Rosetta silent file (secondary structure, phi, psi, omega in degrees, C-alpha in Angstrom):
SEQUENCE: XXXXXXXXXXXXXXXXXXXXXXXXXXXXXXXXXXXXXXXXXXXXXXXXXXXXXXXXXXX
SCORE:     score description
SCORE:     0.000 S_00000001
   1 L     0.000  -41.811 -178.386  -12.210  -19.538  -10.014 S_00000001
   2 H   -63.462  -35.936  178.497  -10.047  -18.936   -6.938 S_00000001
   3 H   -61.729  -42.018  178.849   -6.927  -19.078   -9.108 S_00000001
   4 H   -61.464  -41.034  179.702   -8.299  -16.295  -11.323 S_00000001
   5 H   -64.168  -40.890  178.887   -9.004  -14.171   -8.260 S_00000001
   6 H   -62.684  -43.054 -178.748   -5.463  -14.734   -6.997 S_00000001
   7 H   -63.095  -45.243 -179.145   -4.011  -13.796  -10.394 S_00000001
   8 H   -63.243  -37.910  179.044   -6.096  -10.611  -10.602 S_00000001
   9 H   -63.846  -44.777  178.972   -5.042   -9.702   -7.052 S_00000001
  10 H   -62.903  -39.324  179.259   -1.367  -10.181   -7.929 S_00000001
  11 H   -63.528  -43.190  179.376   -1.846   -8.118  -11.110 S_00000001
  12 H   -63.859  -41.506  179.873   -3.481   -5.312   -9.121 S_00000001
  13 H   -63.727  -46.458 -179.205   -0.667   -5.427   -6.528 S_00000001
  14 H   -64.175  -40.014  177.851    2.048   -5.368   -9.201 S_00000001
  15 H   -63.229  -41.255  178.443    0.277   -2.512  -11.020 S_00000001
  16 H   -63.229  -42.252  179.045    0.037   -0.596   -7.740 S_00000001
  17 H   -64.921  -43.202  178.650    3.731   -1.168   -7.025 S_00000001
  18 H   -62.636  -44.054  179.230    4.677   -0.078  -10.557 S_00000001
  19 H   -61.230  -44.080  178.965    2.483    3.024  -10.262 S_00000001
  20 H   -63.020  -40.323  179.515    4.036    3.860   -6.891 S_00000001
  21 H   -63.973  -42.940  179.684    7.531    3.349   -8.353 S_00000001
  22 H   -63.711  -43.739 -179.924    6.750    5.643  -11.301 S_00000001
  23 H   -63.262  -41.693  179.957    5.323    8.306   -8.977 S_00000001
  24 H   -64.662  -38.002 -179.078    8.368    8.032   -6.698 S_00000001
  25 H   -69.923  -43.644 -176.366   10.721    8.353   -9.670 S_00000001
  26 H   -74.236  -42.914 -178.205    8.901   11.324  -11.211 S_00000001
  27 L  -108.851   21.457 -176.366    8.124   13.152   -7.964 S_00000001
  28 H   -60.506  -40.299 -176.449   10.911   11.547   -5.919 S_00000001
  29 H   -61.082  -50.012 -178.310   12.822   14.793   -5.404 S_00000001
  30 H   -65.204  -43.578 -178.368    9.836   16.645   -3.924 S_00000001
  31 H   -64.958  -33.807  179.602    8.687   13.637   -1.868 S_00000001
  32 H   -77.922  -36.316 -177.083   12.210   13.163   -0.477 S_00000001
  33 H   -69.237  -36.325 -178.139   12.817   16.859    0.203 S_00000001
  34 H   -61.613  -53.896  177.751    9.606   17.310    2.216 S_00000001
  35 H   -64.167  -37.309  179.106   10.387   14.671    4.900 S_00000001
  36 H   -61.166  -44.384  179.136   14.074   15.655    4.852 S_00000001
  37 H   -63.064  -41.223 -179.549   13.143   19.295    5.503 S_00000001
  38 H   -66.457  -32.991 -178.789   10.762   18.232    8.292 S_00000001
  39 H   -85.138  -45.340 -175.093   13.487   16.053    9.881 S_00000001
  40 H   -72.363  -35.253 -179.443   16.562   18.209    9.203 S_00000001
  41 H   -54.054  -60.723  178.844   14.882   21.503   10.186 S_00000001
  42 H   -60.736  -34.451  178.696   14.269   20.593   13.852 S_00000001
  43 H   -62.597  -44.035  178.977   17.641   18.798   13.997 S_00000001
  44 H   -63.331  -42.194  178.768   19.447   21.969   12.891 S_00000001
  45 H   -62.084  -42.539  179.105   17.464   23.992   15.447 S_00000001
  46 H   -63.101  -43.651  179.050   18.369   21.471   18.174 S_00000001
  47 H   -62.183  -42.045  179.602   22.052   21.573   17.177 S_00000001
  48 H   -62.970  -44.210 -178.796   22.026   25.386   17.219 S_00000001
  49 H   -66.977  -40.327  179.517   20.398   25.507   20.665 S_00000001
  50 H   -66.928  -38.517  177.914   22.790   22.882   22.068 S_00000001
  51 H   -63.671  -41.241  178.350   25.779   24.772   20.621 S_00000001
  52 H   -62.884  -42.015 -179.744   24.550   27.990   22.253 S_00000001
  53 H   -64.156  -44.338 -178.922   24.148   26.201   25.586 S_00000001
  54 H   -65.806  -38.960  178.789   27.633   24.683   25.415 S_00000001
  55 H   -63.262  -43.735 -179.075   29.148   28.057   24.476 S_00000001
  56 H   -64.664  -43.791 -178.775   27.407   29.769   27.407 S_00000001
  57 H   -67.944  -35.776  178.951   28.437   27.046   29.852 S_00000001
  58 H   -63.764  -41.544  178.774   32.011   27.101   28.487 S_00000001
  59 L   -72.679    0.000    0.000   32.265   30.844   29.052 S_00000001
C-alpha cells in the first residue's frame, strides 16, 4: 500500500512540474518581464541618481 502512495505522490509531483513548465513556457515572457521590470526599474533610477550626484560633484 505504501508503494502505491509513493507512486501516486511522484505522479502528482511530476504532473505539477510538467504543468508549471507548460505555464512557464506559455506565459514565460510575461512572468519574466514582470520581475525584470521590478528589478531593472529601481536599478535604472539608482543609476540615474548616482550619475547626477557624480556629475554635480565633478562640477
